[in-house]
C-alpha positions as CSV (number, residue, x, y, z in Angstrom):
1,M,7.0,20.2,4.7
2,P,3.2,19.6,4.3
3,V,1.1,22.7,4.9
4,A,-2.4,23.0,6.2
5,L,-5.2,23.6,3.8
6,A,-6.3,27.2,3.7
7,D,-10.0,26.1,3.8
8,Q,-11.6,23.1,5.3
9,A,-12.7,20.6,2.7
10,P,-16.3,19.4,2.8
11,S,-16.9,15.7,3.0
12,G,-16.6,14.1,-0.4
13,T,-13.9,16.5,-1.7
14,V,-11.1,14.9,-3.7
15,I,-7.9,15.8,-1.7
16,F,-5.4,13.7,-3.6
17,E,-5.5,12.0,-7.1
18,D,-3.1,10.5,-9.5
19,N,-4.3,8.8,-12.7
20,F,-0.7,8.1,-13.9
21,E,-1.1,9.7,-17.3
22,G,2.1,10.0,-19.3
23,P,4.3,8.3,-21.9
24,A,5.6,4.8,-21.4
25,G,8.7,4.6,-19.3
26,A,8.1,8.0,-17.7
27,P,8.9,8.4,-14.0
28,V,6.3,8.7,-11.3
29,D,5.1,12.3,-10.5
30,T,7.6,13.3,-7.8
31,S,5.4,16.2,-6.6
32,K,3.2,13.5,-5.3
33,W,5.4,10.4,-4.7
34,K,8.8,9.8,-3.2
35,Y,11.0,6.9,-4.2
36,D,11.9,4.8,-1.2
37,P,15.0,2.7,-2.1
38,G,16.8,0.2,0.1
39,L,16.3,-3.3,1.5
40,G,13.0,-4.4,2.7
41,E,12.0,-5.6,6.2
42,N,10.2,-8.7,7.5
43,N,12.9,-11.0,6.0
44,E,12.1,-9.9,2.5
45,L,14.6,-10.6,-0.3
46,Q,14.2,-7.6,-2.7
47,E,16.2,-4.4,-3.0
48,Y,14.0,-1.4,-3.7
49,T,15.5,0.9,-6.4
50,A,15.0,4.6,-7.3
51,G,14.2,5.6,-10.8
52,T,12.4,3.9,-13.6
53,D,14.0,0.4,-13.6
54,N,11.3,-0.9,-11.4
55,I,8.7,1.9,-11.2
56,S,7.4,3.8,-14.3
57,L,4.3,4.7,-16.3
58,D,3.2,2.2,-18.9
59,G,1.8,4.8,-21.4
60,N,-1.8,3.5,-21.0
61,G,-2.7,5.4,-17.8
62,H,-1.2,3.0,-15.4
63,L,1.7,2.9,-12.9
64,Q,3.7,-0.3,-13.1
65,I,5.8,-1.5,-10.2
66,T,7.8,-4.5,-11.3
67,A,9.7,-7.1,-9.3
68,K,12.6,-8.5,-11.2
69,M,15.0,-11.4,-10.6
70,K,18.7,-11.0,-11.1
71,D,20.7,-13.2,-13.5
72,G,22.1,-16.2,-11.8
73,T,19.5,-16.5,-9.0
74,D,18.7,-20.0,-7.8
75,L,15.0,-20.1,-7.0
76,S,15.5,-23.2,-5.0
77,D,17.6,-21.2,-2.6
78,P,16.8,-17.4,-3.0
79,Q,18.8,-14.9,-1.1
80,V,18.6,-11.3,0.0
81,G,19.4,-9.1,-3.0
82,D,18.5,-11.6,-5.7
83,F,15.6,-9.4,-6.7
84,T,14.9,-5.7,-7.3
85,S,11.5,-4.0,-7.0
86,G,9.9,-0.6,-6.3
87,R,8.4,1.3,-3.3
88,I,7.0,4.8,-3.3
89,N,5.3,6.9,-0.7
90,T,3.7,10.3,-0.1
91,S,5.6,11.2,3.1
92,D,6.9,14.5,1.6
93,S,3.6,15.6,-0.1
94,F,0.5,14.2,1.5
95,N,-0.1,13.3,5.1
96,P,-3.8,13.4,5.9
97,T,-5.7,12.5,9.0
98,Y,-8.8,10.5,8.0
99,G,-10.3,10.1,4.5
100,H,-11.5,7.5,2.0
101,F,-8.5,6.0,0.3
102,E,-8.9,3.9,-2.8
103,A,-6.8,2.5,-5.6
104,R,-7.7,0.5,-8.7
105,I,-5.1,-2.2,-9.0
106,K,-4.3,-5.4,-11.1
107,L,-2.2,-7.6,-8.9
108,P,0.7,-9.9,-9.9
109,I,0.8,-13.6,-9.1
110,G,3.2,-16.3,-7.8
111,Q,4.6,-17.8,-4.7
112,G,6.6,-15.2,-2.7
113,I,5.1,-12.2,-4.4
114,W,3.8,-9.6,-1.8
115,P,2.3,-6.4,-3.2
116,A,0.6,-3.8,-0.9
117,F,-1.3,-0.5,-0.8
118,W,-0.9,0.7,2.8
119,M,-0.4,3.7,5.1
120,L,2.1,4.5,7.9
121,G,1.9,7.1,10.6
122,S,3.8,10.2,9.7
123,D,5.5,10.2,13.1
124,F,7.3,6.9,12.1
125,P,10.8,8.5,11.9
126,E,10.4,9.8,15.5
127,V,8.5,7.1,17.3
128,G,9.1,4.0,15.1
129,W,6.9,1.1,14.3
130,P,4.4,0.0,15.6
131,Q,3.8,3.1,17.7
132,S,3.3,5.1,14.5
133,G,0.4,2.9,13.5
134,E,-0.1,1.0,10.2
135,I,-3.2,0.6,8.0
136,D,-3.0,-2.1,5.3
137,A,-5.6,-1.2,2.7
138,M,-4.6,-4.1,0.5
139,E,-2.1,-6.8,1.3
140,Y,-1.9,-10.0,-0.8
141,K,0.0,-13.2,-1.2
142,G,0.7,-14.1,-4.8
143,S,0.3,-17.8,-3.8
144,E,-3.3,-17.1,-2.8
145,P,-4.4,-15.0,-5.8
146,D,-8.1,-15.1,-4.9
147,T,-7.7,-13.4,-1.4
148,V,-7.1,-9.9,-0.1
149,H,-6.1,-9.0,3.4
150,G,-6.9,-5.9,5.5
151,T,-5.0,-5.3,8.7
152,I,-4.1,-2.7,11.3
153,H,-0.9,-2.6,13.4
154,G,-0.2,-0.7,16.6
155,P,1.6,-1.0,20.0
156,G,0.5,-4.4,21.5
157,Y,-1.2,-5.6,18.3
158,A,1.5,-5.7,15.7
159,G,2.8,-8.3,13.3
160,D,1.0,-11.6,13.7
161,Q,-1.1,-10.0,16.5
162,G,-2.5,-7.2,14.2
163,P,-6.3,-7.5,13.8
164,T,-6.8,-8.8,10.3
165,T,-9.6,-9.9,8.0
166,S,-9.4,-11.5,4.5
167,F,-11.9,-11.6,1.7
168,T,-11.9,-14.4,-1.0
169,L,-13.4,-14.0,-4.4
170,P,-16.1,-16.6,-5.3
171,D,-16.2,-19.1,-8.2
172,G,-12.4,-19.5,-8.6
173,Q,-11.8,-15.8,-9.6
174,N,-8.3,-14.4,-9.1
175,L,-7.4,-10.8,-8.2
176,S,-4.6,-11.1,-10.7
177,D,-7.1,-11.6,-13.6
178,D,-8.3,-8.0,-13.7
179,F,-8.4,-4.6,-12.0
180,H,-10.2,-4.3,-8.6
181,I,-10.8,-1.4,-6.3
182,Y,-9.3,-1.6,-2.9
183,A,-10.4,1.0,-0.3
184,V,-10.4,1.9,3.3
185,D,-12.6,4.5,5.0
186,W,-10.7,5.9,8.0
187,S,-12.5,8.2,10.4
188,P,-12.3,8.8,14.2
189,N,-12.4,5.4,16.0
190,L,-13.5,3.5,12.9
191,I,-11.7,1.9,9.9
192,T,-13.5,-0.1,7.3
193,W,-12.3,-2.1,4.3
194,T,-14.0,-2.7,0.9
195,L,-13.2,-4.6,-2.2
196,D,-15.1,-3.3,-5.3
197,G,-17.4,-1.4,-3.0
198,Q,-18.3,-4.4,-0.8
199,Q,-17.4,-4.0,2.8
200,Y,-15.6,-7.0,4.3
201,A,-14.0,-5.7,7.5
202,S,-14.2,-3.0,10.2
203,R,-12.1,-2.1,13.2
204,T,-12.6,0.1,16.2
205,P,-10.7,0.6,19.5
206,L,-12.7,-2.3,20.9
207,D,-10.8,-4.7,18.5
208,I,-7.2,-4.0,19.7
209,G,-7.2,-5.5,23.2
210,V,-7.8,-4.0,26.6
211,G,-5.1,-1.5,27.6
212,N,-3.7,-1.0,24.1
213,Q,-3.5,2.4,22.5
214,W,-5.5,3.3,19.3
215,V,-2.9,5.1,17.2
216,F,-5.0,6.1,14.2
217,D,-5.9,9.7,15.1
218,H,-2.9,11.6,13.6
219,P,-1.5,12.1,10.0
220,F,-0.5,9.1,7.9
221,F,1.1,8.8,4.5
222,M,0.4,6.3,1.7
223,I,2.8,3.6,0.3
224,L,2.7,1.4,-2.8
225,N,5.2,-1.5,-3.1
226,V,5.8,-5.0,-4.3
227,A,7.9,-7.1,-2.0
228,V,9.5,-10.5,-2.8
229,G,9.7,-13.1,-0.1
230,G,9.3,-12.4,3.6
231,N,7.4,-13.5,6.6
232,F,3.9,-12.9,5.2
233,S,4.2,-14.5,1.7
234,G,7.1,-16.9,2.1
235,N,10.0,-17.0,-0.4
236,P,9.6,-17.5,-4.1
237,D,10.4,-21.0,-5.4
238,P,11.0,-22.6,-8.8
239,T,7.3,-22.2,-9.7
240,T,7.5,-18.4,-9.5
241,S,8.0,-16.6,-12.8
242,F,9.6,-13.2,-13.1
243,P,9.2,-10.3,-13.8
244,Q,5.9,-9.7,-11.9
245,T,4.1,-6.4,-12.2
246,M,1.5,-4.6,-10.2
247,L,-0.5,-2.2,-12.4
248,V,-2.2,0.8,-10.6
249,D,-4.9,2.6,-12.6
250,Y,-5.4,5.4,-10.1
251,V,-5.0,6.4,-6.4
252,R,-7.7,8.7,-5.1
253,V,-8.4,10.1,-1.6
254,T,-11.6,12.0,-0.7
255,S,-12.5,13.7,2.6
256,N,-15.0,11.7,4.6
257,T,-15.5,13.8,7.8
258,P,-17.2,17.2,8.0
259,G,-14.8,20.0,7.8
260,W,-11.8,17.8,7.0
261,A,-8.6,19.8,7.6
262,G,-5.7,17.5,7.0
263,S,-2.3,18.5,5.6
264,L,-0.9,18.3,2.1
265,T,1.4,20.3,-0.2
266,P,-0.1,22.4,-3.0
267,Q,1.4,20.1,-5.6
268,A,-0.8,17.2,-4.4
269,R,-4.1,19.0,-4.5
């Protein structure tokens, strides 16, 4: 179980970091990340696997999460289980309340490809979604490779009703062309989103509707995954090529409130 820090961390202290150093094909550091196998939600088509088939280091300081298509799949009529992919989270190692969360990522591309860097309330197993709360630091449709989305979900403002904002790169640039830094600053009663340091959205309790509960004042854990198909992205089609890989250069979290005292295991420090 996560344990409290012995000393409060001053604002700006790195409280979690993974630079994904290691040989090609090596597994993710399981003192920081937990494999989360199984089928996806939201009418997604992939099966998430454990191990290195879909998630591994690339030997160049990156994590690679790869969506693959099974032999015999008909992309004109894709079905659940036609694809495999990867999903990992920090639920066993790192569950902070507040912080600056950022990841440098090169995104995949293609109709039906749905990668994300996001956070889920640590009480999810007890209270379920959306009561647990969800913060999407980076959500993306491979069919719209120039646009990133930032969203929150909670009771009364979940799914299509979740307050969301998107940011589109200028001049025909695509997020799949290079690495970009996706970040959220999460503090009491305020969440802001940035792309490469440029703020493009913010949310407060005033944005969730009268009478709804702000559920972003307790521990959350981080998640990285690449989904295939589903409500947000739509299904892949014959224009989609596989495999598709999300490369993650680093994930880093710093404290952003005075006297931050979240919870994390010693391995994640």
